[in-house]
N, C-alpha and C positions, 0 to 999 in steps of 0.2 A: 278558362286560369288565362293569365298572361305569363310568358316565359323570357327570363331575361336572354338575351344571345349576348354567347361571350364574343370578346373581340377579336375579329378575326387578325391572325400574329404577326404581324409585321413581319418578322424575321423569321427563316426559319428556327428548329430550337437547335439544332448544333450552333448556330455564326449566335445564338441569343444567349446559347449557354456560356458562350466562349467570351462576348461581351462581360458578361457578373463577374466572370472565373478573373478576365484582364484588371476588373475595376479590382476587385479583390487583392488579387495580388501588387499593385499599386498600393490600397490604402495600407497592405504588410508593409511594404518596401519605404514610405514617404511618412510617418511618422504619424495614420489610423487616420479614424473619421473629423475628429480635432482640428488634423490639421487641418485637413482637408475642406469646414467648413468656411476657412480663411479666405477658402481662392474665389476671386472672383469670374463673372464671365467676363471677357474680355470684349469690349466691341469697337469699330471704327467711332468713336467719336474725340472728340476734343479732352474729355474728360484722357479719354486714354493715351492720348497720342497728342499731346498740348502742342508740338514744336510744326506749329505748320511756316510755309513758303520754303524751305530750305527744297533746293535744288539738288540731281547727280546724285556724289560718294555719301556729302553729309546731309542730305533729306535717309537717306537710306543706313547710314551711319545712329543719326537721331530717332530708326523703327527699331534699330536694333537693339540699340538703351532702351526703349519703352517698354521693348516685347521681354527682355530678360529681367525687365523691373518687375514686370507684369508675374511674370511665370518662377517668381522669387527664386531665383538667380543673379541677383546681382552683382554676388563678391565671388560669383566666379568665373574666376578670370576666363576670356576668350575673347577674340576681334573679328571684325568680320571685314571682309575685303572684294576687290569684283577678282574674278577670274581671270587668270592671265590663258591666253592660247595655247600654253601645254600644260596638264592637269600636272595640278601638284600636289608634292610627294610630303608625307608628314615627316617631320624629322622620328628616328628612332628613341625609345626611353620614354619616364611615363612623365615627366615633369615640360614638357612642352605645354605652350599655351596653345589649345585649341584655336584655329583659324576658318570661319564659315565664309564661303566663296558665293557671290550670285555673278550673276548673266551681267553683263553693262545696262545690256538690250532690255531688261527684266526688273523694270520699276513699280510696275504695279504695285502698290502697296498690298493689299488683300493678300496678293499672291505671296509677297515677300514676310508678310509678317507669316502666315501658316507656313513657309522656306524654316523661319526658323525656329518655329516654336517646336515643330520635328527635328532641329537640331540638336536644340535645346534637353528636347526628351531624349534623344540618341546620349547627349552626356550622360544625362538621368542617368539613365536605365542602364548606366555601361558602371555604373557602382553599387548595382542590384551584385549581391549571391545568387537569388534566387532565378532562376531562368523565368522568360514570359509564356503564357500558359502553351500549350500546341509546341513548344520547343524551341528553336533555329530556323527553322522553315517558316516560326510565324514573327519573327523579330519587328520588321518591316510590316508589317500591321498591327503590332500591338506599339511600336514606334506614331506609328498615325493616334490610336489610338489616346496613345502617354498623352498628344499635344492637348489632342480633346478636355482629357482628364486634369490637365495646367491652366483651361480657361479660355483655349484659344478655338472652340468648337465652329463656330463662327466663321473664323477664318478655312479652316481647315475644309465644310464644309461646302461654304463661296465656292471658294479655289478647285476646288476636287472636278468638276468637270474639263479644268484645263489644264488637268495634270492624271496626263497617261501613264504615271508612273506612278498613282497611288494605288495602293493594295486593295484599301479600300472603299468600296461603290460609295456615290453619294447619299442612296440610302442605306449604310452601314455608318455615316459618318454624321449622319440625322437624326441615328438611330440613339449615337452612341452624344448629340447634343441633347439628348430628352435625357436620358441617365443622369450626362451631368446635373442638367437644370433639379429633375425629383431629387435624384441620391442628394445633394445640396438645399434639397426644399424650397427653392428659385422656382417660380412659375414657369411651366413650358414653354411660354410666348414671353418669354425673354425676351430672346434675341429678332423676336419677328420683324420690327422698325429695318433690321437691316439685313435678314436673311434674301436670295433669291425666291422670288412667290413662288417658285413647285418646290422648294426647300423647307417654309412654313407647314405644306400638309401637310411634309413626308414629316415632318416632329410635330405639328400634333398627332397626325397616325400613331407614333408610334410612341407619345406620351400616353397615346388612349388606352395603346396594348401593356404598355409597362406600370398603369396605375393597379393591375391585376395583379401585382405583385411585389407590394408593400412586403409580405413577407419576408423575401432575397434583399430586399432593401435597407429592410430591418439588420438582416445577419450583417449585414456593410456598415453597417455602422459602429455593430459593438462588436468589428473584428481589432484584437489585440494586434498591437503596431511590434516591428522584430525589432529585440533592440542593437543599436547598430555604434559600433565604435564612430568618432567624430571622423566624418568621409576627407580624403587628403587631397587636396584642390595641385592641381601646375599652380606653379609659382615663377617657373624662367621661363621664357620665351627662347627661344633658336632660331 
């Protein structure tokens, strides 16, 4: 008799469950699977970032605008500026335009786009009435997973080795990228050409493990979206 061996689990059960619960939380609060299905896997190519040859702040601003567009948040008022020597103090009140800052010496495009994606995730999640799975202690991890959900999983995974502040590990981000692809019915190797080599293996192993969870993916695709009033966006700068 020949037996089919069950694939070795890529994540332990608690972290696997948290990622499924987090994807469900995001789907409920962003319009459901039909909306998610429109989300592209953003790649570091001219198709997604055609503004070539720009240097300094102009180049950063172009990356910011393109990333905001790919996040589906081009109508959300926010801006980007270089960080000053003193920490920036956000003004009081709900009607100010959020400002995303970056360090002048940190102009590596992959890391910048990952940074912007996390900030867009922060703005988006801030409009949810429902807390993230795991509560406030898991908020930063949920923001990183939200950046993957918005289509920036490749940027998050590729930059994770240099980002000691990330809550999710390289493996967890690779797993989330595999979940993004499988949930959206995209090939799991869609990002391979641009992924760091060792991450390709992580995504492949994660996808192999996730293939046995099709019932859970089906449930995600069937989740009803939360009915929400139109979000009020900030309109005035201070």
